C-alpha positions as CSV (number, residue, x, y, z in Angstrom):
1,M,-15.8,-14.0,10.4
2,L,-12.6,-14.7,8.6
3,D,-12.2,-18.5,8.0
4,L,-8.7,-19.1,9.4
5,K,-8.8,-22.7,8.2
6,N,-8.6,-21.5,4.6
7,L,-5.3,-19.6,5.0
8,F,-2.9,-20.3,2.2
9,G,-0.5,-22.8,3.7
10,N,3.0,-22.9,2.1
11,N,4.9,-21.3,5.0
12,K,4.0,-23.0,8.3
13,E,6.0,-20.5,10.4
14,E,4.3,-17.5,8.8
15,D,0.8,-19.2,8.9
16,K,1.2,-19.9,12.6
17,Y,2.2,-16.3,13.3
18,I,-0.6,-14.8,11.2
19,K,-3.3,-17.0,12.8
20,Q,-2.0,-16.2,16.3
21,V,-2.1,-12.5,15.6
22,L,-5.6,-12.6,14.1
23,E,-6.9,-14.6,17.0
24,D,-5.2,-12.6,19.8
25,E,-4.7,-9.0,18.6
26,E,-6.7,-6.1,17.1
27,V,-6.2,-6.3,13.4
28,I,-8.0,-4.4,10.6
29,I,-9.3,-6.9,8.0
30,S,-9.5,-5.8,4.4
31,S,-13.0,-6.4,3.2
32,D,-11.8,-8.1,0.0
33,T,-10.6,-11.1,2.1
34,Y,-14.2,-11.9,2.9
35,R,-15.0,-12.5,-0.8
36,D,-16.1,-16.0,-1.8
37,D,-13.6,-15.8,-4.6
38,R,-10.6,-13.7,-3.5
39,I,-8.8,-14.0,-6.9
40,P,-9.7,-11.1,-9.3
41,P,-10.3,-11.8,-13.0
42,G,-7.2,-12.6,-15.0
43,Q,-5.1,-13.3,-11.9
44,H,-3.6,-16.5,-10.5
45,E,-2.5,-17.3,-6.9
46,T,1.1,-17.5,-5.8
47,S,2.7,-18.2,-2.5
48,R,5.8,-16.2,-3.5
49,W,6.3,-12.5,-3.4
50,P,7.9,-11.5,-6.7
51,V,10.2,-8.5,-6.7
52,L,9.2,-5.9,-9.4
53,H,10.2,-2.3,-9.8
54,A,11.8,0.2,-12.2
55,G,15.5,0.7,-11.8
56,K,17.9,-0.5,-9.1
57,V,17.1,-1.2,-5.4
58,P,18.2,2.0,-3.6
59,K,20.5,2.2,-0.6
60,I,18.6,4.3,1.9
61,D,20.1,5.4,5.2
62,P,17.2,5.4,7.8
63,S,19.0,8.1,9.8
64,D,18.7,10.4,6.7
65,W,15.2,9.4,5.7
66,K,12.5,12.1,5.8
67,F,8.8,12.0,5.1
68,R,7.2,15.2,3.9
69,V,3.4,16.1,3.7
70,W,2.5,19.1,1.6
71,G,0.0,20.5,-0.9
72,M,-3.5,21.3,0.1
73,V,-2.9,21.2,3.9
74,E,-3.0,24.1,6.3
75,E,0.6,23.5,7.4
76,E,3.2,21.4,5.8
77,K,5.3,19.1,7.9
78,E,8.4,16.8,7.7
79,Y,9.1,13.7,9.9
80,N,12.2,11.7,10.5
81,L,11.7,7.9,10.6
82,E,11.3,7.6,14.4
83,E,8.8,10.5,14.5
84,F,6.7,8.9,11.7
85,L,6.7,5.4,13.2
86,N,5.4,6.8,16.5
87,L,2.1,7.7,14.8
88,S,0.0,4.9,16.3
89,P,1.0,1.6,14.6
90,V,-1.6,-0.7,13.2
91,K,-1.8,-4.2,11.8
92,I,-3.8,-4.9,8.6
93,F,-4.6,-8.3,7.0
94,S,-5.1,-8.2,3.2
95,D,-4.6,-9.7,-0.2
96,I,-2.5,-8.1,-2.9
97,H,-2.8,-8.3,-6.7
98,C,-0.1,-7.4,-9.2
99,V,-1.0,-6.1,-12.6
100,T,1.4,-8.8,-14.1
101,S,-1.3,-11.3,-13.0
102,W,-0.2,-12.8,-9.7
103,S,-2.1,-12.5,-6.5
104,K,-0.7,-13.2,-3.0
105,L,-3.3,-13.9,-0.3
106,N,-3.1,-13.6,3.5
107,N,-0.6,-10.8,4.1
108,L,-0.3,-9.3,7.6
109,W,1.1,-5.8,7.5
110,E,2.3,-3.6,10.3
111,G,2.9,0.2,10.0
112,V,1.1,3.5,10.1
113,S,-2.5,3.9,8.8
114,T,-2.8,6.5,6.2
115,S,-5.9,7.7,8.1
116,K,-3.6,8.9,10.8
117,L,-2.7,11.9,8.5
118,K,-6.3,13.1,8.9
119,E,-5.6,13.6,12.6
120,E,-2.2,15.2,12.0
121,F,-3.2,17.6,9.3
122,N,-6.0,20.1,8.4
123,I,-6.6,18.9,4.9
124,S,-8.5,21.2,2.6
125,E,-12.0,20.1,1.5
126,K,-10.9,20.8,-2.0
127,A,-8.3,18.0,-1.9
128,K,-9.7,15.1,-3.9
129,Y,-6.5,13.3,-4.8
130,V,-3.1,12.5,-3.4
131,M,0.3,12.0,-5.1
132,V,2.5,9.6,-3.2
133,H,6.2,10.4,-3.7
134,A,9.0,7.9,-3.3
135,H,12.8,7.5,-3.8
136,G,14.1,8.4,-7.2
137,N,11.3,10.8,-8.0
138,F,8.8,7.9,-8.3
139,T,5.2,8.8,-7.9
140,T,1.8,7.3,-8.0
141,N,-1.6,9.0,-7.8
142,L,-4.7,8.0,-5.8
143,P,-8.2,9.3,-5.2
144,I,-8.3,10.6,-1.7
145,E,-11.1,8.1,-0.7
146,D,-8.9,5.2,-1.8
147,F,-5.9,6.6,0.0
148,F,-7.9,6.9,3.3
149,S,-9.5,3.5,3.0
150,D,-9.3,1.7,6.4
151,D,-7.1,-1.1,5.0
152,V,-4.4,1.3,3.6
153,L,-1.2,1.8,5.4
154,F,2.5,2.8,5.3
155,A,4.0,-0.6,6.0
156,T,7.3,-1.4,7.8
157,H,6.7,-5.1,8.4
158,H,5.2,-8.0,6.5
159,N,4.1,-11.3,8.1
160,G,6.0,-10.5,11.3
161,K,9.3,-9.5,9.6
162,K,10.8,-6.1,8.8
163,L,10.4,-5.3,5.1
164,S,13.5,-6.1,3.1
165,T,15.0,-3.3,1.0
166,K,13.9,-4.9,-2.2
167,H,10.3,-4.8,-0.9
168,G,10.4,-1.2,0.1
169,Y,12.3,-0.7,3.4
170,P,12.1,1.6,5.3
171,L,8.5,2.4,4.3
172,R,6.1,1.3,1.5
173,L,2.5,2.2,0.9
174,V,0.1,-0.7,0.7
175,V,-3.3,-0.2,-1.1
176,P,-4.9,-3.7,-1.1
177,K,-7.9,-2.9,-3.2
178,L,-5.9,-1.5,-6.2
179,Y,-3.2,-3.2,-8.3
180,F,0.0,-3.4,-6.5
181,W,1.9,-0.8,-8.5
182,K,-0.1,1.7,-6.5
183,S,1.6,0.3,-3.4
184,A,4.8,2.4,-3.9
185,K,8.1,1.3,-2.4
186,W,10.5,3.6,-0.6
187,V,7.9,6.2,0.1
188,N,9.0,9.6,1.4
189,G,6.1,12.0,1.0
190,V,2.4,12.7,0.2
191,E,1.1,15.6,-1.7
192,F,-2.6,16.5,-1.4
193,M,-4.1,17.8,-4.7
194,E,-7.4,19.2,-6.0
195,K,-7.0,17.7,-9.5
196,N,-5.8,14.3,-10.5
197,K,-2.6,13.8,-12.5
198,P,-0.8,10.6,-13.5
199,G,2.2,9.2,-11.5
200,F,5.1,7.3,-13.0
201,W,3.5,4.1,-14.2
202,E,0.3,5.9,-15.0
203,S,2.3,8.1,-17.4
204,N,3.9,5.0,-18.9
205,G,0.9,3.0,-20.1
206,Y,-0.9,2.0,-17.0
207,H,-4.4,2.8,-15.9
208,I,-5.0,6.0,-13.9
209,H,-6.9,4.1,-11.2
210,G,-6.1,0.4,-11.2
211,D,-9.0,-1.6,-9.8
212,P,-8.2,-5.3,-10.1
213,W,-11.8,-6.4,-9.9
214,T,-12.7,-4.5,-13.1
215,E,-9.3,-5.2,-14.6
216,E,-8.2,-1.5,-14.9
217,R,-4.7,-2.5,-16.1
218,Y,-3.8,-0.2,-19.0
219,A,-4.3,3.4,-20.1
220,W,-5.9,2.5,-23.4
221,Q,-8.9,1.1,-21.4
222,Q,-9.8,4.6,-20.3
223,L,-10.6,5.5,-23.9
224,R,-13.3,2.9,-24.3
């Protein structure tokens, strides 16, 4: 059982909302929130949600937004925003950990589970990785088992409020068990791949995987 008494309490309105949802609704609980010590090595806890990204915050017109799925699938498909958000919404409770050393606990996300794509597409058994694509040709790579973890989703809301543009509106990926750069903002597509290849940050000095519990922060660590 999740100990609701230990929720981080700097925003009484958000805390009240989160506790109510956890008590009354069906929510997927990320397993890392059950750890005795929820802060990974080299991290510190914050109540804020810092804004970090490469480049400027884009202006995205939701009416023009498209989400494409391609690669090692039997049939490629493209969704508009309404179609995509109709894919069985879920709520997920998780912690997040940024490679810059901050961790924010007790986040309640709403959106579409990545696992829904397994129902929508016939994915080749040879597909072992995904490349997540986002606005401005941003990309990030993931092993397929991490992408389909039960606590991973395409989020539209955080703690009861629609995501702001600076935090990824209209859609951002959330991968709680990896460093937060893997949780790409402004997502617009997923490519299923047989072989792994680095995305944007992974091509610019960051680790190909990004596990915060083993401090997989930088590319040079892969050479040890």
